[in-house]
DOLORO-366787 format. One record per residue: z, x, y of N, C-alpha, C in turn; residue in three letters. Coordinates in steps of 0.2 Angstrom, whole numbers. Layout:
<lovexs>
LOVEX   n.pz   n.px   n.py  ca.pz  ca.px  ca.py   c.pz   c.px   c.py  residuo
LOVEX      Z      X      Y      Z      X      Y      Z      X      Y      ALA
...
</lovexs>
This chain:
<lovexs>
LOVEX   n.pz   n.px   n.py  ca.pz  ca.px  ca.py   c.pz   c.px   c.py  residuo
LOVEX    -66   -165     35    -61   -161     32    -65   -154     30      MET
LOVEX    -62   -148     33    -66   -142     30    -65   -140     23      THR
LOVEX    -70   -138     21    -69   -137     14    -66   -129     13      ALA
LOVEX    -62   -128      7    -59   -122      6    -63   -117      6      PRO
LOVEX    -61   -111      9    -65   -105     10    -63   -101      4      ILE
LOVEX    -68    -98      0    -66    -94     -6    -70    -88     -6      ARG
LOVEX    -67    -82     -9    -71    -76     -9    -77    -77    -14      LEU
LOVEX    -82    -73    -13    -87    -73    -18    -85    -72    -25      PRO
LOVEX    -89    -75    -30    -88    -76    -38    -86    -69    -40      PRO
LOVEX    -87    -63    -37    -86    -57    -40    -78    -55    -40      SER
LOVEX    -75    -59    -36    -67    -58    -36    -64    -65    -37      SER
LOVEX    -58    -63    -41    -55    -69    -43    -50    -71    -38      GLY
LOVEX    -49    -69    -32    -45    -70    -27    -47    -76    -23      LEU
LOVEX    -43    -80    -20    -45    -85    -15    -41    -85    -10      GLY
LOVEX    -42    -89     -5    -38    -89      2    -34    -95      2      LEU
LOVEX    -32    -98     -4    -29   -104     -4    -22   -104      0      ASP
LOVEX    -19    -98     -1    -12    -98      2    -13    -96     10      ARG
LOVEX    -18    -93     12    -19    -91     18    -21    -98     23      GLU
LOVEX    -25   -102     19    -28   -108     22    -22   -113     23      LEU
LOVEX    -18   -113     17    -12   -118     18     -7   -116     23      ALA
LOVEX     -6   -109     25     -2   -107     31     -6   -110     37      ALA
LOVEX    -12   -108     37    -16   -111     43    -15   -118     45      ARG
LOVEX    -17   -122     39    -15   -129     40     -9   -131     42      ALA
LOVEX     -4   -127     41      3   -128     42      5   -127     49      ALA
LOVEX      0   -123     53      0   -123     60      1   -115     61      GLY
LOVEX      0   -110     57      1   -103     58     -7   -101     60      PHE
LOVEX     -7    -96     65    -13    -94     67    -15    -87     65      SER
LOVEX    -11    -83     64    -12    -76     63     -8    -74     56      CYS
LOVEX    -11    -74     51     -8    -73     45    -10    -66     42      ILE
LOVEX     -5    -63     40     -5    -55     38     -3    -54     31      ALA
LOVEX     -7    -50     27     -5    -48     20     -2    -41     21      GLY
LOVEX      3    -39     17      7    -33     18      8    -30     11      LEU
LOVEX      6    -23      9      8    -20      3      9    -12      4      ASP
LOVEX     12    -10     -1     14     -3      0     11      1     -6      GLU
LOVEX     10      7     -5      8     12    -11     13     18    -11      VAL
LOVEX     15     20    -16     18     26    -17     26     26    -18      GLY
LOVEX     29     21    -21     36     21    -22     37     26    -27      ARG
LOVEX     33     27    -33     35     31    -40     34     38    -39      GLY
LOVEX     29     41    -35     28     48    -35     34     52    -33      PRO
LOVEX     33     58    -35     39     63    -35     37     67    -28      LEU
LOVEX     32     66    -24     30     70    -18     25     65    -15      ALA
LOVEX     26     67     -7     22     64     -2     25     58      0      GLY
LOVEX     22     54      5     25     48      8     24     42      4      PRO
LOVEX     28     37      7     25     30      5     21     27     10      VAL
LOVEX     16     24      9     11     21     14     11     14     13      VAL
LOVEX     11     10     19     10      3     19      4      1     23      SER
LOVEX      2     -5     23     -4     -8     26     -3    -15     27      ALA
LOVEX     -4    -17     34     -4    -25     35    -11    -26     37      ALA
LOVEX    -14    -32     34    -21    -34     35    -21    -41     38      VAL
LOVEX    -25    -43     42    -26    -49     44    -34    -51     43      VAL
LOVEX    -35    -54     39    -42    -54     38    -46    -59     42      LEU
LOVEX    -52    -58     43    -57    -63     47    -60    -67     41      ASP
LOVEX    -58    -74     41    -61    -78     36    -68    -79     36      PHE
LOVEX    -71    -78     41    -78    -79     42    -82    -72     40      ASP
LOVEX    -79    -67     39    -82    -61     38    -78    -57     32      SER
LOVEX    -78    -59     26    -74    -57     21    -78    -52     16      LEU
LOVEX    -75    -46     16    -77    -41     11    -78    -44      4      PRO
LOVEX    -83    -43      0    -84    -45     -6    -80    -41    -11      GLN
LOVEX    -77    -44    -17    -74    -40    -22    -68    -38    -21      GLY
LOVEX    -64    -41    -16    -57    -39    -15    -52    -40    -21      LEU
LOVEX    -48    -35    -23    -45    -36    -29    -38    -31    -28      ASP
LOVEX    -33    -32    -32    -28    -27    -33    -30    -20    -32      ASP
LOVEX    -29    -16    -29    -31     -9    -29    -31     -5    -35      SER
LOVEX    -27     -7    -39    -26     -3    -46    -31     -6    -50      LYS
LOVEX    -34    -11    -49    -39    -14    -53    -46    -11    -52      ALA
LOVEX    -47     -8    -46    -53     -5    -44    -54      2    -45      LEU
LOVEX    -61      6    -45    -62     12    -46    -61     15    -39      SER
LOVEX    -60     21    -39    -59     25    -32    -66     24    -28      ALA
LOVEX    -72     23    -30    -77     22    -27    -77     16    -23      GLN
LOVEX    -76     10    -27    -75      4    -25    -70      3    -19      LYS
LOVEX    -65      6    -21    -59      5    -15    -61      9     -9      ARG
LOVEX    -65     14     -9    -67     17     -3    -72     13      1      GLU
LOVEX    -77     10     -3    -82      5      0    -78     -1      3      ALA
LOVEX    -73     -4     -1    -69     -9      3    -66     -8      9      LEU
LOVEX    -62     -1      8    -58      1     14    -63      1     20      PHE
LOVEX    -70      3     19    -74      4     25    -75     -4     28      ALA
LOVEX    -76     -8     23    -77    -15     24    -71    -19     28      GLU
LOVEX    -65    -18     25    -59    -21     29    -58    -18     35      ILE
LOVEX    -58    -12     36    -57     -9     43    -62    -11     48      VAL
LOVEX    -68    -13     46    -73    -15     50    -73    -22     52      ALA
LOVEX    -69    -26     48    -70    -34     49    -64    -37     50      THR
LOVEX    -58    -33     49    -51    -37     49    -46    -32     54      ALA
LOVEX    -41    -35     56    -35    -32     60    -31    -28     55      HIS
LOVEX    -30    -22     56    -27    -18     51    -21    -13     54      VAL
LOVEX    -16    -13     51    -10     -9     54     -8     -4     47      GLY
LOVEX     -8      2     49     -6      7     43      0     11     46      ILE
LOVEX      4     13     41     10     16     43     13     20     37      ALA
LOVEX     17     25     37     20     28     31     27     30     33      SER
LOVEX     31     32     28     37     35     28     37     41     25      VAL
LOVEX     39     47     28     39     54     24     44     54     19      SER
LOVEX     43     60     14     46     61      9     53     63     12      HIS
LOVEX     54     66     18     61     68     20     65     61     22      ALA
LOVEX     61     56     25     64     50     27     66     46     20      GLU
LOVEX     62     47     15     64     43      9     69     47      5      ILE
LOVEX     71     53      5     77     57      3     83     55      7      ASP
LOVEX     82     53     13     87     51     17     89     43     17      THR
LOVEX     86     39     16     87     33     16     85     29     10      ILE
LOVEX     82     32      4     81     30     -2     74     26     -2      ASN
LOVEX     70     26     -8     64     23     -9     63     15     -7      ILE
LOVEX     69     11     -8     68      5     -8     68      4      0      ARG
LOVEX     72      6      4     73      6     12     67      9     14      GLN
LOVEX     64     14     12     57     18     14     52     13     14      ALA
LOVEX     51     10      8     46      5      8     46     -1     13      SER
LOVEX     52     -4     13     53     -9     18     52     -7     25      LEU
LOVEX     54      0     27     53      2     34     45      3     35      LEU
LOVEX     41      6     30     34      7     30     30      1     31      ALA
LOVEX     33     -5     29     30    -11     30     31    -14     36      MET
LOVEX     38    -13     39     39    -15     46     34    -11     50      ARG
LOVEX     33     -4     50     29      0     54     22     -3     53      ARG
LOVEX     20     -4     48     13     -7     47     12    -12     51      ALA
LOVEX     17    -17     50     17    -24     54     16    -22     61      PHE
LOVEX     20    -18     64     21    -16     71     14    -13     73      THR
LOVEX     10    -10     69      5     -6     71     -1    -11     71      ALA
LOVEX     -1    -17     69     -7    -22     70     -9    -23     77      LEU
LOVEX    -15    -24     78    -17    -25     86    -16    -32     87      PRO
LOVEX    -13    -37     83    -13    -43     85     -4    -45     83      CYS
LOVEX     -2    -51     84      5    -52     82      5    -58     77      VAL
LOVEX      5    -57     71      6    -62     65     12    -67     66      PRO
LOVEX     11    -74     65     16    -78     65     18    -79     57      ASP
LOVEX     14    -76     53     15    -77     46     13    -72     42      MET
LOVEX     18    -69     37     16    -64     33     17    -65     26      ALA
LOVEX     12    -63     22     13    -63     14     14    -55     12      PHE
LOVEX     19    -55      8     21    -48      6     22    -48     -2      VAL
LOVEX     18    -42     -4     18    -41    -11     25    -40    -15      ASP
LOVEX     27    -42    -19     33    -41    -23     38    -46    -22      GLY
LOVEX     44    -44    -24     50    -49    -22     54    -47    -17      ASN
LOVEX     53    -42    -14     58    -38     -9     54    -38     -3      ASP
LOVEX     54    -43      2     51    -42      9     55    -39     14      ALA
LOVEX     52    -36     20     56    -33     24     58    -39     29      PRO
LOVEX     62    -37     33     64    -41     39     58    -41     44      LYS
LOVEX     54    -46     46     50    -46     51     50    -52     56      LEU
LOVEX     48    -51     62     48    -56     67     44    -62     67      PRO
LOVEX     43    -64     60     39    -71     58     41    -73     52      CYS
LOVEX     38    -79     51     39    -82     44     36    -77     39      VAL
LOVEX     40    -76     34     39    -71     28     39    -74     21      THR
LOVEX     34    -72     17     34    -75     11     33    -69      6      GLU
LOVEX     38    -67      1     37    -62     -4     33    -66    -10      ALA
LOVEX     28    -63    -13     24    -65    -18     24    -60    -24      VAL
LOVEX     26    -61    -30     26    -57    -35     19    -57    -37      VAL
LOVEX     16    -50    -39      9    -49    -40      4    -53    -35      LYS
LOVEX      7    -52    -29      2    -56    -23     -4    -52    -22      GLY
LOVEX     -4    -44    -24    -10    -41    -23    -15    -43    -29      ASP
LOVEX    -14    -47    -33    -19    -49    -38    -21    -57    -36      SER
LOVEX    -18    -59    -32    -19    -67    -31    -19    -69    -23      SER
LOVEX    -17    -65    -19    -18    -67    -11    -23    -61     -8      ILE
LOVEX    -29    -64     -5    -33    -60     -3    -31    -55      3      ALA
LOVEX    -27    -57      7    -25    -52     12    -20    -47     10      SER
LOVEX    -16    -49      5    -11    -43      1    -16    -38     -3      ILE
LOVEX    -21    -41     -6    -26    -36     -9    -29    -32     -5      ALA
LOVEX    -31    -35      0    -34    -30      6    -29    -24      8      ALA
LOVEX    -23    -27      9    -17    -21     11    -17    -17      6      ALA
LOVEX    -16    -19      0    -16    -14     -6    -22     -9     -6      SER
LOVEX    -28    -11     -4    -33     -6     -5    -33     -1      1      ILE
LOVEX    -31     -3      7    -30      1     13    -25      6     11      VAL
LOVEX    -19      4      9    -14      9      9    -15     14      3      ALA
LOVEX    -18     11     -2    -20     16     -8    -25     21     -5      LYS
LOVEX    -30     19     -2    -35     24      0    -32     29      6      VAL
LOVEX    -28     27     10    -25     31     15    -20     36     11      VAL
LOVEX    -16     34      6    -12     39      3    -16     43     -1      ARG
LOVEX    -21     41     -4    -24     46     -9    -28     51     -5      ASP
LOVEX    -30     49      1    -33     54      5    -27     59      8      ARG
LOVEX    -22     57      9    -16     61     12    -14     66      6      LEU
LOVEX    -14     63      0    -11     67     -6    -18     73     -7      MET
LOVEX    -24     71     -6    -30     75     -8    -28     81     -2      THR
LOVEX    -27     80      4    -26     85      9    -21     89      7      ARG
LOVEX    -15     87      5     -9     90      4    -11     95     -3      LEU
LOVEX    -15     93     -7    -17     96    -13    -21    102    -11      GLY
LOVEX    -24    102     -6    -28    108     -4    -23    113     -2      ALA
LOVEX    -17    111      1    -13    117      3     -8    119     -2      VAL
LOVEX     -7    115     -7     -3    117    -13     -6    115    -19      TYR
LOVEX    -11    118    -21    -17    116    -26    -12    116    -33      PRO
LOVEX     -7    120    -33     -4    121    -41     -2    114    -44      ALA
LOVEX      0    110    -39      3    104    -42     -2     98    -43      TYR
LOVEX     -8     99    -41    -13     94    -44    -13     87    -40      GLY
LOVEX    -11     88    -34    -10     82    -30    -16     78    -29      PHE
LOVEX    -22     81    -29    -28     77    -28    -29     73    -34      ALA
LOVEX    -27     75    -40    -28     71    -45    -22     66    -48      SER
LOVEX    -16     69    -47    -11     65    -49     -7     61    -43      ASN
LOVEX     -9     62    -37     -6     59    -31      1     59    -30      ALA
LOVEX      4     64    -34     11     66    -34     15     63    -39      GLY
LOVEX     11     59    -43     16     56    -49     17     61    -54      TYR
LOVEX     22     59    -59     25     64    -64     21     64    -70      SER
LOVEX     15     67    -69     10     69    -75     14     75    -78      THR
LOVEX     12     77    -85     15     82    -89     13     88    -85      LYS
LOVEX      7     89    -83      6     95    -79      9     96    -73      ALA
LOVEX     10     91    -69     14     91    -64     21     93    -65      HIS
LOVEX     24     91    -69     31     92    -72     32     99    -74      LEU
LOVEX     26    101    -77     26    109    -79     26    113    -74      SER
LOVEX     22    112    -69     22    116    -63     29    116    -60      VAL
LOVEX     31    111    -58     38    110    -56     43    114    -59      LEU
LOVEX     43    114    -66     48    119    -70     47    125    -69      ALA
LOVEX     41    128    -68     40    135    -68     40    138    -61      SER
LOVEX     38    133    -55     37    136    -48     42    133    -44      GLU
LOVEX     46    126    -45     49    123    -42     45    118    -37      GLY
LOVEX     49    115    -33     45    110    -28     43    113    -22      PRO
LOVEX     38    109    -19     34    112    -12     38    109     -7      CYS
LOVEX     37    109      0     41    107      5     40     99      5      PRO
LOVEX     35     96      1     34     89      2     36     84     -4      PHE
LOVEX     39     88     -9     43     85    -15     49     81    -12      HIS
LOVEX     50     75    -16     55     71    -14     62     73    -18      ARG
LOVEX     66     77    -15     72     81    -18     77     76    -21      LEU
LOVEX     77     69    -20     82     64    -21     79     60    -28      SER
LOVEX     73     62    -29     70     59    -36     72     63    -41      PHE
LOVEX     73     60    -48     74     64    -54     67     66    -56      SER
LOVEX     66     72    -60     70     77    -61     73     82    -56      PRO
LOVEX     70     81    -50     71     86    -44     78     86    -43      LEU
LOVEX     81     79    -42     88     79    -41     93     82    -46      ARG
LOVEX     90     83    -52     94     86    -57     93     93    -58      GLN
LOVEX     89     96    -53     87    102    -54     83    105    -59      GLY
LOVEX     79    100    -62     74    102    -66     78    104    -73      LEU
LOVEX     84    102    -74     87    106    -80     85    101    -86      LEU
LOVEX     82     95    -85     80     91    -92     73     92    -93      ASP
LOVEX     69     98    -90     62     98    -92     62    104    -97      LEU
</lovexs>
């Protein structure tokens, strides 16, 4: 009997769920997560990751629990050792189909972008997209399932990089530091300058014409 594989002691995550899926006969197991549901600007970004159990990055964790420096380091390790699919849904698509549908679409796109074909997927949260494989939604999966944690890191790093580049074009809104979230400074600029072309006009307070600011 093969001993359970676990991540190094620096991480609280294990591979129990992935290994149980493998024992049940699944051979390609992906973790999916998305970043960017709440911001007032920019895309929602999703990642799908199939880890190599024999070459696991040390220190995997929910992206929100890691420093930006640690996320960047883990991002490099993940893309070097795992199969990774990355996708986004734009602010304009979000305004058209709503943020829930956009998040599900981003995850489907990330799944399709993988260089392999998973037969099992773990998805963070309680709202999983329809995928062409067995799918399990796991609440707080980014802090309990290694492949979802890896996906959360990849999605977070990619989105932060996108928002930094967007911030260089529209510096007034502070996207490099707020990633499009509704900080006091961001809302103040919106009230005085109005939205830039990458704001989500379907989101409050933009949808309300900033009348409540």
